[in-house]
C-alpha positions in Angstrom: -146.5 -130.1 31.1 -147.3 -133.9 31.0 -146.3 -136.1 33.9 -145.8 -139.8 33.9 -143.7 -142.6 35.4 -140.0 -142.8 34.9 -139.5 -145.2 32.0 -137.7 -148.5 32.3 -135.0 -149.5 29.8 -135.7 -152.6 27.8 -132.9 -155.1 26.9 -130.3 -153.2 25.0 -131.5 -149.8 26.1 -130.3 -147.2 28.6 -132.2 -144.8 30.8 -130.7 -141.3 30.7 -131.6 -138.2 32.7 -131.6 -135.3 30.3 -129.4 -132.4 31.5 -129.4 -130.0 28.5 -131.0 -129.8 25.0 -130.1 -127.4 22.2 -132.8 -125.8 20.1 -132.5 -126.7 16.5 -133.9 -125.0 13.4 -136.3 -127.9 12.8 -137.6 -127.4 16.4 -138.4 -123.9 15.3 -140.2 -125.2 12.2 -142.4 -127.3 14.4 -142.9 -124.4 16.9 -143.6 -121.6 14.4 -145.2 -123.5 11.5 -146.6 -126.7 12.9 -144.6 -128.9 10.5 -141.1 -129.6 9.2 -141.4 -129.6 5.4 -144.2 -132.1 4.7 -144.1 -133.7 8.2 -146.8 -132.2 10.4 -146.9 -132.0 14.2 -149.1 -134.7 15.8 -150.4 -133.6 19.2 -149.2 -134.4 21.9 -145.5 -134.5 20.9 -142.2 -133.8 22.6 -139.6 -132.0 20.5 -135.8 -131.5 21.0 -133.1 -133.7 19.5 -129.8 -132.1 20.5 -129.4 -133.6 24.0 -126.8 -134.4 26.6 -127.4 -136.2 29.9 -126.4 -138.6 32.6 -126.8 -142.4 32.5 -129.3 -143.6 35.2 -129.7 -147.3 34.4 -128.7 -149.8 31.8 -131.1 -152.5 30.6 -130.1 -156.2 30.4 -127.4 -157.0 27.9 -125.9 -153.6 27.9 -122.2 -153.3 28.7 -119.8 -150.3 28.9 -122.3 -147.9 30.5 -122.9 -147.4 34.2 -124.9 -144.9 36.3 -123.3 -141.4 36.3 -121.8 -141.7 32.8 -121.8 -138.4 30.9 -123.2 -138.7 27.4 -124.4 -137.0 24.3 -127.3 -138.7 22.7 -127.9 -139.6 19.0 -131.6 -139.1 18.3 -131.9 -141.3 15.1 -132.8 -145.0 15.7 -131.8 -147.3 12.8 -132.8 -150.9 12.1 -129.4 -152.0 11.0 -131.0 -154.7 8.8 -132.3 -153.0 5.7 -130.4 -152.6 2.4 -129.5 -149.0 3.2 -128.1 -149.8 6.7 -126.1 -152.7 5.1 -124.6 -150.4 2.6 -123.6 -147.8 5.2 -126.4 -145.3 4.5 -128.0 -145.5 7.9 -129.4 -142.0 7.7 -131.8 -143.1 5.0 -132.7 -146.4 6.8 -135.9 -147.8 5.5 -137.2 -148.2 9.0 -135.7 -145.0 10.5 -137.2 -143.5 13.7 -136.1 -140.1 14.9 -136.7 -139.0 18.5 -138.6 -135.7 18.3 -140.5 -136.6 15.1 -144.0 -138.1 15.4 -144.6 -140.6 16.9 -141.3 -140.8 18.8 -140.9 -138.2 21.6 -137.9 -136.0 21.8 -135.7 -134.8 24.6 -137.4 -131.9 26.2 -138.2 -134.3 29.0 -136.7 -135.3 32.3 -135.8 -138.8 31.2 -135.3 -140.6 28.0 -134.8 -144.3 27.0 -132.8 -145.1 23.9 -130.6 -147.8 22.4 -127.1 -148.2 24.0 -125.5 -147.6 20.6 -127.0 -144.1 20.6 -124.8 -142.9 23.5 -121.7 -140.9 22.9 -119.3 -140.5 25.9 -118.3 -137.0 26.6 -115.1 -135.9 28.4 -115.1 -133.9 31.7 -113.8 -130.8 30.1 -117.0 -130.0 28.3 -120.3 -129.2 30.0 -123.6 -130.7 29.2 -124.6 -127.4 27.4 -121.4 -127.7 25.3 -122.2 -131.3 24.4 -125.5 -130.3 22.8 -123.4 -129.1 19.9 -122.3 -132.7 19.1 -125.6 -133.6 17.3 -125.7 -130.6 14.9 -121.9 -130.8 14.4 -122.4 -134.4 13.3 -124.8 -133.2 10.6 -122.1 -130.7 9.4 -119.5 -133.5 9.5 -121.8 -135.6 7.3 -122.3 -132.6 4.9 -118.5 -132.3 4.5 -118.5 -135.5 2.5 -120.5 -133.6 -0.2 -118.9 -130.2 0.4 -115.6 -132.0 -0.2 -113.6 -128.8 0.4 -110.0 -128.7 -1.0 -107.3 -126.4 0.2 -108.0 -122.8 -1.0 -111.5 -123.7 -2.3 -113.8 -120.7 -2.4 -117.2 -121.0 -0.9 -120.4 -119.2 0.1 -122.6 -120.2 3.1 -126.2 -119.0 3.0 -127.4 -118.6 6.6 -125.3 -117.9 9.8 -127.6 -119.7 12.2 -126.0 -122.6 14.2 -125.7 -125.0 11.3 -124.2 -122.3 9.1 -121.7 -121.2 11.8 -120.7 -124.8 12.5 -120.2 -125.3 8.7 -118.1 -122.2 8.5 -115.8 -123.3 11.3 -115.5 -126.8 10.0 -114.7 -125.7 6.5 -112.0 -123.3 7.8 -110.5 -126.2 9.8 -110.5 -128.3 6.6 -108.5 -125.6 4.7 -111.0 -123.7 2.7 -109.9 -120.4 1.2 -112.1 -117.4 0.9 -115.6 -117.9 2.4 -118.6 -115.5 1.9 -121.4 -115.7 4.5 -124.8 -114.4 3.7 -127.0 -113.6 6.7 -129.7 -110.9 7.3 -129.3 -110.8 11.1 -126.7 -108.3 12.2 -125.5 -110.1 15.3 -125.1 -113.4 13.4 -123.1 -111.7 10.6 -120.8 -110.3 13.3 -120.4 -113.7 14.9 -119.6 -115.2 11.5 -116.9 -112.6 11.0 -115.4 -113.5 14.4 -115.5 -117.2 13.5 -113.6 -116.8 10.3 -115.8 -115.6 7.5 -113.8 -113.5 5.0 -116.8 -111.6 3.7 -120.2 -111.2 5.4 -123.1 -110.0 3.3 -126.4 -108.5 4.3 -128.9 -109.8 1.6 -131.3 -107.0 2.6 -128.7 -104.4 1.5 -127.0 -105.9 -1.6 -127.6 -108.7 -4.1 -125.4 -111.5 -2.7 -125.0 -113.2 -6.1 -123.7 -110.1 -7.7 -121.3 -109.5 -4.8 -119.9 -113.0 -5.0 -119.6 -113.0 -8.8 -117.8 -109.6 -8.5 -115.5 -111.0 -5.9 -114.6 -114.0 -8.0 -114.1 -112.2 -11.3 -117.5 -113.7 -12.5 -116.3 -117.2 -12.0 -118.4 -118.1 -9.0 -117.4 -120.1 -5.9 -116.3 -123.8 -5.9 -119.0 -124.8 -3.5 -122.2 -123.1 -2.2 -123.8 -124.4 1.0 -127.4 -123.5 1.7 -127.9 -123.7 5.5 -131.0 -121.4 5.3 -133.3 -122.8 2.6 -135.2 -119.5 2.7 -135.9 -116.5 0.5 -134.7 -118.1 -2.7 -131.3 -119.1 -1.2 -131.3 -122.4 -3.2 -131.4 -120.6 -6.5 -128.9 -118.1 -5.2 -126.6 -120.9 -4.4 -126.9 -122.3 -7.9 -126.2 -118.8 -9.4 -123.2 -118.1 -7.2 -121.4 -121.4 -7.8 -119.0 -121.8 -10.7 -119.4 -124.1 -13.7 -119.2 -127.7 -12.6 -119.5 -126.5 -9.1 -121.2 -128.0 -6.1 -124.3 -127.0 -4.2 -125.0 -128.6 -0.9 -128.4 -128.1 0.7 -128.4 -128.6 4.5 -131.2 -126.3 5.4 -134.9 -127.4 5.4 -137.3 -125.1 3.5 -140.7 -124.3 5.0 -142.4 -125.1 1.8 -143.2 -128.7 0.7 -142.0 -127.8 -2.8 -139.4 -125.3 -4.0 -138.8 -124.2 -7.7 -135.2 -124.5 -8.9 -133.4 -122.7 -11.7 -133.0 -125.9 -13.6 -131.6 -124.3 -16.8 -128.8 -122.6 -15.0 -128.1 -125.9 -13.2 -128.1 -127.7 -16.6 -125.8 -125.2 -18.3 -123.4 -125.2 -15.5 -123.6 -129.0 -14.9 -124.0 -128.2 -11.2 -123.9 -131.1 -8.8 -126.6 -130.7 -6.1 -126.4 -132.7 -2.9 -129.0 -132.9 -0.2 -128.0 -133.6 3.4 -130.2 -136.0 5.5 -129.1 -135.4 9.1 -125.9 -137.3 10.0 -124.7 -140.9 9.5 -123.1 -142.2 12.6 -120.6 -139.3 12.8 -121.3 -138.4 16.5 -118.0 -139.7 17.8 -116.1 -137.9 15.1 -118.0 -134.7 15.8 -117.2 -134.9 19.5 -113.5 -135.4 18.8 -113.5 -132.5 16.4 -115.2 -130.2 18.8 -113.0 -131.2 21.8 -109.9 -130.5 19.7 -111.2 -127.0 18.8 -113.3 -125.8 21.7 -112.3 -122.2 21.3 -113.5 -122.3 17.7 -116.9 -124.0 18.3 -118.2 -122.9 21.7 -118.8 -119.2 20.8 -121.7 -120.5 18.7 -123.6 -121.1 21.9 -124.8 -117.6 22.8 -127.6 -118.3 25.3 -128.2 -121.0 28.0 -131.6 -120.8 29.7 -133.4 -122.7 32.4 -136.4 -124.9 31.5 -138.9 -122.5 32.9 -137.8 -119.9 30.2 -138.2 -122.3 27.3 -141.3 -120.5 25.9 -139.5 -117.1 26.0 -136.5 -118.6 24.3 -138.5 -120.1 21.5 -140.3 -116.8 21.0 -137.0 -114.9 20.8 -135.5 -117.3 18.4 -138.5 -117.0 16.2 -138.0 -113.3 15.9 -134.2 -113.4 15.9 -134.0 -111.3 19.1 -131.3 -110.7 21.7 -128.5 -111.7 19.3 -129.3 -115.4 19.6 -127.3 -117.9 17.6 -127.5 -121.3 19.4 -129.7 -121.4 22.5 -129.5 -124.3 25.0 -132.1 -125.2 27.5 -130.8 -126.5 30.9 -133.3 -129.1 32.1 -132.9 -128.7 35.8 
């Protein structure tokens, strides 16, 4: 543990006491592998980017926020001046900073300072632990622009971790038809079924591509969403999708490079989208979650105090105790 003074907010910034932080799959990459894709850990660093907290103090020039305000926090800091920000592509800002990615510390800390525009007000009916779902749900809301589900569209989701489960619920709310979910962990398959998956597949028992093609009369699904990016799921997504279908890659592979079945993609004229976090969809994610709490909140399976953070990371690494989404309570 590293101790230091409580930071002071600069003009335009807000000091927040962190109350709860969800553990993300990218946190697990840092923890278990020492890198996220081709971005290595740089010691010392603070991870955690799914936070909620309480406003402590606003810097000069900040209006609309006062001590005691309950907020979720957006970890991406944009410049708002580059060509990508000007064209609405903030998530690929040329000067992007992301709190929890070197050199910017994340939120497994008592306090955090960040721009006022990164605060999202949360209503009293949701807890700080619940509010940690807003950041990952914003990623899913952003992915829906590419998933572009139409009523009755068929789909497969590879991976029933938190992002896969959030994707499942959001697609069902958007009117998707039959959804297959592919997941090797038994408890996560069971949770996916409870949350609306029409078919759950254990890829250790059967070939998911064969199962999906058999279930669609060899047509394939309209859209395949890879929330795992593991064990060849990208190519399985390509193989399971129909001709002129869509493949959306939300997961982050451990490898810096992944071979793709380019000839199948070419013959099918598959459209492949990559998801880069979210793009200012935090408010929309909060509203969606608050309107459907009973659908989203079962994804949080564990809340733990800060002094159990090491045990929680270890259990998540090994898929123990039926964990889907784990949240750390900071006090």
